[in-house]
N, C-alpha and C positions, 0 to 999 in steps of 0.2 A: 352539405349536411349529412353526407354518407359516412363520415368518420365515426368510429366506435370510441366512445369516451369511457375512461376508467378512472378509478381512484388512484392516487399515487402515494404509496406508503413504503418508506424505507428504500426508495429507489425502484420499486416494482409497480407496474401497472396492474391493478387488481379490480376484479368485478365487484359490484356492490353486494354486500351480504344480504341485503333486502331486495335484490333485483334492480329494476330500473324504474324511472318515472318520466313522464312526458314533458318536453320543453315546447312551449307554444309560441309561435310568432305573433306578437301583439297586433300586427297590422293585417294579418290574414286569418288569424285564429286557427291556423293549421299546425299540426305537430311537425316539428322540424328535426327532432333528435330525441334520443333516450339518454337521460343522465343516470349515472350509477347511484343507487340508494344505499348509502353506508349504514352499517349496523353500529350499535354502541360499542361492540367489541372491536370493530375496525377503527373507530375513533380512538379507542384506548391503544390499539396497535400503533396508530400514527403518533400518539404522544410518546410511546415507548421508543419508537424509532428516532424521534426528535431528541429525546433524552439521551439515547445511546450515542448520537452523533455530536452532542454538544461539546464535550471536553476537547475533542480533536478540532472541531470547527472553530471554537472560541480561541484556540491557540494558533490559528493560521496567521500568517503575516498579512498586514493590511493591504500590501501590494497584490497579494493573491486574491483577496476578496474583491478589490477594485477591478482586477482583470476579469473575473467571472461576471461581475455586475455589468461591466461594459459589454461583455460578450452577449448577455441577455438582450441588451438594447440593440445590438447588431442583429440578433435573430428576430426581434420584433419588427425591425425595419425590413428585414428580408421577407417576412411573412405578412407584410403590411396589408396587402390586398385581401388575403384570406381572413385576417383578423377583422378588417373593416366589414366585410360581408357577414361574417359570423356575428359581430356585435350588432349590426343593424337588425339581423334576423331574430336575435334573442331578446334584445332590449327594446326594439321599436324606435331607437334613436335615429334621427335623420341622418342622411348621408353626410351633410355638412358637419354635424356634430361628431359623428364617428370618425370622419376623415381628418378633421381639424383638431379634435380634442382627445377622444377616447384612445385612439391608437398612438398617435405621436407623443401625447403627453405621458403615456405609460413608458415609452422608450426614454423620454426626457428624465423621468424620475429615476430610472435605473442608472442613467448616466450621472445624474446629480449625486446619487449616493455612491457611485464608484469614486467620485471625487471625495465624498464625505468619509469614505473608509480611510482616507489618508489624512484627515484632519487630526490635529493633536488631541490626545486623550488625557494628558497630564497638565495640571496647573500648579506651578510652584507657589508655596505660601510663605509669607515672611516668618523668620524665626521668632520664637517666643521665649522669654526669660521667665523661668519658674523659680520662686523662692523655695527654700527647704520646707518640707512638710512631711506628714506621715507617709506620703507616697514616695518620697525619695529625697536626696540631697538637692541643693540648688543646682540648676542646670539651664543650659540653652538647648532648646529642641528645635529641630527642623521638621518640616511637614510638606506634604503635597496632597492634592486631591486628584483622583483619577477616575475616569469613566471605565466601568467594566460591564460586560454583558449581563443582562437580566437573567437569561437562561432560555427556557422553552417558551415560545410566544404563540398563543392562539390568535390568528388574525381573521376577523369575521367582518364581512362587508355587506352593504345594502345593495339593492338591485339597480340603482339609477346609473352609476358609473362604475361598473364592476372592474374593468381593466385599470382605470386610473386610480381608483381607490385602493385596490389591492397592491398595485405597484408602489403606492405611497406608504404601504405598510411593510411589504417584503423588502423593499430597497433599504430603508434605514435599519430595519431589524437585522438583516444579514450583514450590512456594513459594520454594525456595532458588535458583531460576533455571536448573535443569537441563532438558534434554530427555530423553524416555524412550522405550524400546521395551519393551512389556510382553509377557510370555509366560506365560499361565496354564497350569496343569496340563492335560495332554491329556484327562483324564477329564471335566472339567466347565468348559470354556472359555467357554460361551455368555454367562453373566452378565457376564464381564469384557469380552467383545466389545461387549456392549450398553453397558457403562460407558464404554468408549473412544468409542463413537458419541456418547454424551451429552457427553463432553468436547469433541468436535468441534461438536456442536450448541450448546454453551455459548459457543463462539467462540475456542477455542484455535487459534492459527495452524497451518497445515499443517506437519507434521513435528515438532511439539512433543510430541505423544502418538501413538505408533504401536503396532500390535498384531500379533503373530505367534502362530499356533496350529499345533501339529504334534505328531505322535507319533514323528517321526523324530529321530535323534540329530544329524545334520549341521546343520540350521538352529539347533538349540539351542546347539550348539558354536560356531556363528558368533557368537551373541550373547554368548558368554563369552570368546572368543579374539580377536575382531576388533580391530585396532589402533586403530580410532576409537571403541571403547567404553572409557570412562574408569573406569566403576564397575559392579560387578555386585552387585545386592541380591537375595539368594536366601533363600527360606523353603522348607525341605523336609528330606529325609533327610540324615543325616551323610555317608553314602557319596557322594552326589551333591555335597554341599558340599565334601568333600575333593577331588573331581575338579575342581570349579570353582576352588578355591583354588590347586591345582597349575597349572592352565592360566592363571589370572589372574596368578599370580606371575611368569610369564615376561615379561609386559608391565607389571608393577607396577601393576595395577589396584587401585583402592580396592575393598575387599570389606566387605559387610555380610551376614553369614551367620547366620541363625536356624535351628538344626538340631534334632536329636532331643532327646528327654528321657525320663527314667525317674524321675519325681518321687517323692521320699521324703516320706511324711506321718508325722511323729513324734507319737504319741499317748501322753501321759503319764498316770500314775495319777490325777492331779487334774483331768483334762480333762473338759469337758462332752461326754459320749459321744453325746448326741443330735445336737449340732452336728457332731461329728466324723463320725458315721455318715452324716448327710445330705450333708456335704461330700464324703466319699469316694464316696458313691453317684453323685455327678455324673459319675464316669467312665462309668457305664453309661447315664445319661440325657442326657449332653451330647454329641451327635453320636457316640454309640456308642463312646466312648473314642478317637475319632480326633482327639485334641488332644495336642500335644507337652507341654503343661503339666499333664497329668492326674496326680493323685496315685495312681498305679497300684501303688506299692510302700509298703504300710502297715507301719510299725514300731510295734508295740504293746507298752507296758511290761507286764510279766508280771502286775501286780496287776489290770489291766483287760483283759488279753488275752482271756480266755474270754467276758467280757460283750460286748466289741466284736465278736468273731467271731460270737456269737449274734445281735447286732444286724444285722451285715452279711449274715449268711446269710438273714435274714428279708426283707431289702429286695427282692430280685428278684421276689418274689411280688406286689409292689405296682407293678411297672413294666410297663406295657402295651407289648408289642413288636408292631409292625405298621405299617400304612399311615401314612407320614409326613404325609399330607394330613389325617388325622383328628386333631382337636384333643386327643383323649384319648390319643394315642400319645406315649409318653415315650422309647422306644428305637426308632430307625429302622434301616435297613439299613447295611451297610458300603458303600463306594464301588463295589466290583466283585467279581466272582467270584474273581479272583486274590487280592484282599485277604481275602475271606472264607476262602478255602482256606488262606491264610498264617496267619490267626488260629487256625483249627482245628488246623493243624499244631503251632503253639506250645502249644495246649491239650493235645494228645496228648503232646507232649514233656514237659509238666509232670506229667501222669499217670505217664508212663513213668519220670520222674525221681524219683518218690517223694513228690511233693506231694499233699496231701489235697484232693480236689475236693469243696468244700462246697456249691456251687450252680452250675447251668448246665453248661457244657462241651459243649453240643450246639447244633443248629439248631432253631428253633421249627417247629411244624407249620403252615407257611405255604407255599402252593404255589409262589409265585414270589417272587423277591427275594433279596438277598445278606445274609441275616440270621444273627446268632449271638446266642444267649441270654446275658444278663449272667452272667459267670462269676467265681467266687470260689475261690481256692486258699488253704488254711491249712497250718500245719505246715511252712512254707517256710524255707529258708535263703537267705542272700544269694548263695551260690555257684551256685544253680540257674539254668539258662538263662532261665526265666520271670521270675526276679528281676533279671536283668541286661540282657536285650534289650528294645528298644522294640517292643512288640507292635502298638500302634496299633489297638486294638480294646477291646471291653468286658470286660477281664480285670483283676482285682485280686489281688495276692498279699499275704498277711499274714505278717510275720516278728516273732517276740518279741525283746525286749531287757530287760536288767536295770536299767541305770543310764544316766545322761546320756552318759558317755564311750563306752559301747558303742553307744548310739543314733547318736552322731555318727560313730563309726567305720564303722558299717554304711551310714549314709546317704552318706558320702563314698566308700565303696568301690564306685564306679560310673564308667563311662566318661563319663557325662553329668553335667551340672550346670546345668540350666535353671531349674527351679522346685521348691522344697521348701516344706513346710508344717509348722507346729508347733502342736499343740493342748495347751494347759496353762492352768491358772488363775493361774499365776505370771508376771506381766509381767517381773519381773527375770530369771527363767529364760529366757524367750523372747528377750529382748534380749541375754542373755549367750550363748545358743547360736547366734543368727543369724549372727554373723561367723565362727563355726567351721564353718558349713555351706558347702561349696564349690559354691554355686549362685548364679546371677545374681539370683535373686529368692527371697525368703523371706516367706511369708504366715503370720500368726499368728492362729489361731482364726477363719479365714475362707478361702473360696475366691474371694473378690472380687478385682477388679483395680482399679488406679488408672492410668488411661491417661496420666498425666503422668510416671510413673516411667520410668527408663531400663530398657528391656527387652532382654534378651539372656542368653547363658549362659557358663558356664565350661567348660573342657575340650572334649569332643567336641560340646558343645551350641552352639558357634558362636564368631563373632568380631564384636565391635562392639555398639552399643546404638542402639535407636531409641525412639520414644515421646515424646510431648510436645515440648518444645523440644530434647530430645536427638535427636529425629528430624531437626530442621533442621541440627544439627551433623553428623549422620551423612552428610548429603547435601551437605556443604560442605567446602571446603579452607580451612585457616587460612593467612592471608597477613600477614606483618609489613611495615609501612611505617615507615621511619625517616628523619628529617630533622634538620638542625641547628637550634639555637635562633636 
């Protein structure tokens, strides 16, 4: 943690115009580093650098883009151990999570979009026969549709998976020929700053990849309102996403917004309860519930309700809460004292609102760190605040239902629509119910992901889709080219 961190603007490492601010280890509450505090002027400088680099970068050969993206993946793998330790220290993610997901998946995403840079960008269209008109004589016209870069992209991510999320933005944006300014969450920006340094080491030209870190509003607003920013790609809270959409709409920016979630997990009487239990328990063990796709709202059919509640109530006893550096730890801390207190406030609200506290609900007996014990509420209704609000912590609520129609009605009665889950032995039922669920993603009998699928949400969960080749489309504009035969 002795490294000095700097902004990266136009290829230069720059001290923050507002000095520095402290980065705190969520597990020890100790200051581990100082991050540069960018000024609004420096954010504008980063936009100018990206704009200045765009024409040249967008004209580079796809093979060159692919080579550079692959080289970044090589450098991530070279610095794997450093990045793992850094990510544990600043995010509080467990060693298992950072070793198996954060760092390797960041490298995988750069490799995926190295291949993506070589994907076709032109789609031939059938000829069209036009009758004579005021526009011209009768003719046969040919046409094609092609993907072209959007331009300058502001890439802004949340604190939960900084490396993976930012790699999922930088990779396709650069592969499509855009230039970027990245702004990680203020709580844990260090790994992203290192990632951008690796982009420079890999050989990306100055101005193609820039990095801003700040706790202040003004520099962040510059990245979402500046006239030379063509697109904002944001992962984070719905409230911030709404503000970005409002600001970006005034200059008609392209928006890719991956926002909050309150995932419904529908468990039917015929489900494999062992698989459902372990899947739901991932809320507690996977970054302490700080994931927008978490199945935090469990809808249990009445025939298995009691058994599922019994299963889930027993799970926390087997989840080791503690030091994220210890390989035995399954549940680490939340990102900050503010988030810990927010989660505890939600828990108290659930108790006050009449939900039954079946497990957890308090802090573990650990002297330091922003910990909350895995918490389970039963006897809930969908009208309760704990069933409706995204808590972003290790809290699960269980709601009973009678039949398919009631399950769908409850699941869809939400402001969010990011990721829902269905556990049933009946494949026809699952495929019948999936299109009725108002969610961008529906998983059946699994918590697994497929990185090639379009990822995004309905309703307050966002706008647009990325992932796989859909990510290349997200960072491109479609242009039609038409000519006579």
